[in-house]
C-alpha positions as CSV (number, residue, x, y, z in Angstrom):
1,X,8.3,95.0,-55.1
2,X,5.0,95.5,-56.9
3,X,2.0,96.7,-55.0
4,X,-1.4,95.5,-55.9
5,X,-4.8,96.3,-54.5
6,X,-6.8,93.4,-53.1
7,X,-10.1,92.8,-51.2
8,X,-8.5,93.2,-47.8
9,X,-7.1,96.6,-48.9
10,X,-10.6,97.6,-50.0
11,X,-12.0,96.6,-46.6
12,X,-9.3,98.7,-44.8
13,X,-9.9,101.8,-46.9
14,X,-10.5,104.6,-44.4
15,X,-13.7,106.7,-44.3
16,X,-14.4,110.1,-43.0
17,X,-17.7,111.1,-41.3
18,X,-17.8,114.8,-41.9
19,X,-20.0,115.8,-39.1
20,X,-18.1,113.6,-36.6
21,X,-14.8,115.0,-37.8
22,X,-16.1,118.6,-37.4
23,X,-17.3,117.9,-33.9
24,X,-14.0,116.2,-32.9
25,X,-12.0,119.1,-34.4
26,X,-14.0,121.7,-32.4
27,X,-13.5,119.7,-29.2
28,X,-9.7,119.2,-30.0
29,X,-9.2,122.9,-30.5
30,X,-10.9,123.6,-27.1
31,X,-8.8,120.9,-25.4
32,X,-5.5,122.2,-26.9
33,X,-6.3,125.8,-25.9
34,X,-7.0,124.7,-22.3
35,X,-3.5,123.1,-22.0
36,X,-1.3,125.4,-24.1
37,X,-0.5,129.1,-24.2
38,X,-0.4,129.3,-28.0
39,X,0.3,127.5,-31.3
40,X,3.0,129.3,-33.3
41,X,4.4,128.7,-36.7
42,X,7.7,130.1,-38.0
43,X,7.1,132.9,-40.6
44,X,9.7,131.2,-42.8
45,X,8.3,127.8,-42.1
46,X,4.8,128.1,-43.7
47,X,3.6,125.2,-45.8
48,X,4.7,125.3,-49.5
49,X,2.0,127.1,-51.5
50,X,0.2,125.8,-54.6
51,X,0.8,122.1,-54.3
52,X,-1.7,120.5,-56.6
53,X,-0.5,116.9,-56.3
54,X,-1.4,114.4,-53.6
55,X,0.5,115.3,-50.4
56,X,2.4,113.6,-47.6
57,X,3.2,115.5,-44.5
58,X,5.8,113.6,-42.3
59,X,6.6,114.9,-38.9
60,X,8.7,114.0,-35.9
61,X,6.7,112.2,-33.2
62,X,7.2,114.4,-30.2
63,X,4.1,113.6,-28.1
64,X,0.6,112.4,-27.7
65,X,-0.6,115.8,-28.8
66,X,0.7,115.4,-32.4
67,X,-2.6,114.2,-34.0
68,X,-4.6,117.1,-32.4
69,X,-2.1,119.6,-33.7
70,X,-2.1,118.0,-37.2
71,X,-5.9,118.3,-37.2
72,X,-5.6,122.0,-36.4
73,X,-3.1,122.4,-39.3
74,X,-5.3,120.4,-41.7
75,X,-8.2,122.7,-41.1
76,X,-6.1,125.9,-41.2
77,X,-4.0,125.2,-44.3
78,X,-5.5,122.2,-46.1
79,X,-9.2,122.6,-45.7
80,X,-9.8,121.7,-49.4
81,X,-8.1,118.3,-48.9
82,X,-9.2,115.0,-47.3
83,X,-6.8,114.0,-44.5
84,X,-5.9,110.4,-43.6
85,X,-3.4,108.9,-41.2
86,X,-2.2,105.4,-40.3
87,X,-2.5,104.2,-36.7
88,X,-1.5,101.1,-34.8
89,X,-4.1,98.4,-35.6
90,X,-4.5,97.5,-31.9
91,X,-5.2,101.2,-31.0
92,X,-7.7,101.5,-33.8
93,X,-9.6,98.5,-32.5
94,X,-9.6,100.0,-29.0
95,X,-10.8,103.4,-30.2
96,X,-13.2,102.5,-33.0
97,X,-14.5,106.0,-33.6
98,X,-11.1,106.8,-35.2
99,X,-12.2,104.7,-38.2
100,X,-14.7,107.5,-39.0
101,X,-12.0,110.2,-38.8
102,X,-9.7,109.0,-41.7
103,X,-7.4,106.8,-39.6
104,X,-6.5,103.3,-40.9
105,X,-4.9,100.5,-39.0
106,X,-1.4,99.2,-39.6
107,X,0.1,96.1,-38.0
108,X,3.3,96.9,-36.3
109,X,6.6,95.1,-37.1
110,X,5.2,92.6,-39.6
111,X,5.7,92.1,-43.4
112,X,1.9,91.9,-43.8
113,X,1.4,95.2,-42.0
114,X,4.0,96.9,-44.2
115,X,2.3,95.7,-47.3
116,X,-1.1,96.8,-46.1
117,X,0.3,100.2,-45.2
118,X,1.8,100.6,-48.7
119,X,-1.3,99.4,-50.5
120,X,-3.7,101.6,-48.6
121,X,-1.5,104.7,-48.6
122,X,-0.7,104.4,-52.3
123,X,-4.4,104.1,-53.1
124,X,-5.2,107.2,-51.0
125,X,-2.4,109.1,-52.7
126,X,-3.9,108.3,-56.1
127,X,-6.3,111.2,-55.7
128,X,-5.0,114.7,-55.9
129,X,-7.5,115.9,-53.2
130,X,-6.0,113.5,-50.6
131,X,-3.2,113.9,-48.1
132,X,-1.6,111.6,-45.6
133,X,0.0,112.5,-42.3
134,X,2.9,110.3,-41.2
135,X,5.0,109.9,-38.0
136,X,7.7,107.7,-39.5
137,X,9.8,107.6,-36.4
138,X,7.2,105.0,-35.3
139,X,7.2,106.0,-31.6
140,X,7.6,109.0,-29.3
141,X,11.0,110.5,-29.6
142,X,12.7,113.4,-27.9
143,X,13.1,116.4,-30.3
144,X,16.8,116.5,-29.5
145,X,17.4,112.9,-30.6
146,X,20.2,112.8,-33.2
147,X,20.8,111.4,-35.7
148,X,17.1,111.3,-36.8
149,X,16.1,107.9,-37.9
150,X,12.9,107.1,-39.8
151,X,11.3,103.8,-40.6
152,X,11.7,102.6,-44.2
153,X,8.0,102.7,-45.0
154,X,8.1,106.4,-46.1
155,X,11.0,105.7,-48.4
156,X,9.1,102.8,-49.9
157,X,6.2,105.1,-50.6
158,X,8.5,107.6,-52.5
159,X,10.1,104.7,-54.4
160,X,6.6,103.6,-55.7
161,X,5.0,107.0,-56.3
162,X,6.0,109.8,-58.6
163,X,3.5,112.7,-58.6
164,X,3.3,113.1,-54.8
165,X,4.7,115.9,-52.7
166,X,6.5,115.0,-49.5
167,X,6.8,117.8,-47.0
168,X,8.5,117.6,-43.5
169,X,6.9,119.2,-40.5
170,X,8.9,119.9,-37.3
171,X,7.0,120.1,-34.1
172,X,8.1,121.0,-30.6
173,X,6.4,121.6,-27.2
174,X,8.3,124.0,-25.0
175,X,7.9,126.5,-22.1
176,X,8.7,130.1,-22.6
177,X,7.5,132.9,-20.3
178,X,4.0,131.6,-19.5
179,X,3.1,128.7,-17.2
180,X,1.5,126.8,-20.1
181,X,3.8,125.5,-22.9
182,X,4.0,126.7,-26.5
183,X,3.4,124.5,-29.5
184,X,6.0,125.4,-32.1
185,X,5.8,124.4,-35.8
186,X,7.8,124.7,-39.0
187,X,7.3,123.1,-42.4
188,X,10.4,122.3,-44.5
189,X,11.0,122.0,-48.2
190,X,8.8,119.8,-50.4
191,X,10.2,117.0,-52.5
192,X,8.5,115.2,-55.4
193,X,10.0,111.9,-56.6
194,X,9.3,112.6,-60.2
195,X,11.4,115.8,-60.0
196,X,14.2,114.5,-57.8
197,X,14.4,110.8,-58.4
198,X,16.5,108.7,-56.1
199,X,17.6,105.1,-56.6
200,X,16.0,103.2,-53.7
201,X,13.6,103.3,-50.8
202,X,16.7,103.4,-48.5
203,X,18.0,106.5,-50.3
204,X,14.6,108.2,-49.9
205,X,14.4,107.3,-46.2
206,X,17.8,108.8,-45.6
207,X,16.8,111.9,-47.6
208,X,13.6,112.4,-45.7
209,X,15.5,111.9,-42.4
210,X,17.9,114.6,-43.3
211,X,15.2,117.1,-44.4
212,X,13.2,116.6,-41.2
213,X,16.3,117.0,-39.1
214,X,17.1,120.3,-40.8
215,X,13.6,121.6,-40.1
216,X,13.8,120.5,-36.5
217,X,17.2,122.1,-36.0
218,X,16.0,125.4,-37.4
219,X,12.9,125.2,-35.2
220,X,15.0,124.6,-32.2
221,X,17.3,127.5,-32.9
222,X,14.4,129.9,-33.3
223,X,12.7,128.5,-30.2
224,X,15.7,129.2,-28.1
225,X,15.7,132.9,-29.2
226,X,12.1,133.3,-28.0
227,X,11.6,136.3,-30.3
228,X,7.8,136.8,-31.1
229,X,8.7,138.6,-34.3
230,X,9.8,135.3,-35.9
231,X,6.4,133.7,-35.4
232,X,2.8,133.7,-36.5
233,X,0.3,132.9,-33.7
234,X,-2.2,130.4,-35.1
235,X,-4.2,130.1,-31.9
236,X,-4.1,131.4,-28.4
237,X,-4.9,129.5,-25.2
238,X,-5.0,130.6,-21.6
239,X,-2.6,133.3,-20.2
240,X,-1.7,134.4,-16.7
241,X,-0.3,132.7,-13.6
242,X,-3.2,132.3,-11.2
243,X,-6.3,134.1,-10.1
244,X,-4.6,135.5,-6.9
245,X,-1.4,136.6,-8.8
246,X,-3.4,138.1,-11.6
247,X,-5.6,140.0,-9.2
248,X,-2.5,141.4,-7.5
249,X,-1.0,142.4,-10.9
250,X,-4.3,144.1,-11.8
251,X,-4.4,146.1,-8.6
252,X,-0.8,147.2,-9.1
253,X,-1.5,148.3,-12.6
254,X,-4.6,150.2,-11.4
255,X,-2.6,152.1,-8.8
256,X,0.1,153.0,-11.3
257,X,-2.5,154.0,-13.9
258,X,-1.4,151.4,-16.4
259,X,-3.3,149.0,-18.5
260,X,-3.4,145.4,-17.3
261,X,-2.4,142.5,-19.6
262,X,-3.0,138.9,-18.4
263,X,-0.1,137.7,-20.5
264,X,3.1,137.4,-18.6
265,X,5.1,138.8,-21.5
266,X,3.4,142.1,-22.2
267,X,5.7,143.0,-25.0
268,X,4.3,140.4,-27.3
269,X,1.6,141.3,-29.8
270,X,-0.4,139.1,-32.2
């Protein structure tokens, strides 16, 4: 299948309003910090360094929070790139301001929607300074779902593109010792079609499914151990149980002549 650009693809080409994106990113960070204890990334799961080619980050679709977390990662690790992401066309029409944040609409479960996704994404990935974030599961899925199955669009991209790096990202939301949950992250190994060619889009889809599943399994294993030494804290939200409980803990620490830490796990250090 040959992909050609056309007038409709030009019309759908996403734009980024820098000031609006900066404001939305600042609000998103504040919003995430209000609802989570921390954002952590595995020390051995940092994004691959020195990728000069266009980039695709594909992640498991764990929850509604995923786009806000990706925005945080984009500013943390990929600030020199322009980020884009597909979104359901109906949602894009409902929330029109997303059109100014690098999102582009995709019709779900239609041949036309698939072609438009491929055309727009391939065009975006024609520039080395661009990256695209994908949730190829297509819907929210439990992080324990196995086997991991991805839609074939990501495999079709790899079959049509050569000098593009595809990097898996595992994401999990879980409770540890604080009342607010942790956001846990880990990148997997990158793959470039030109270096590791496969025969078909189906082969690529299966390959990406396996790589993302490996990253998720490693993240889950480390999550269950709850060892702070394994992680880098990217951002910290609220700690503590409640005002009454924390006041009691503070008084107890004062009587015993000890320092007071609002975090429930006082052994942890950033």
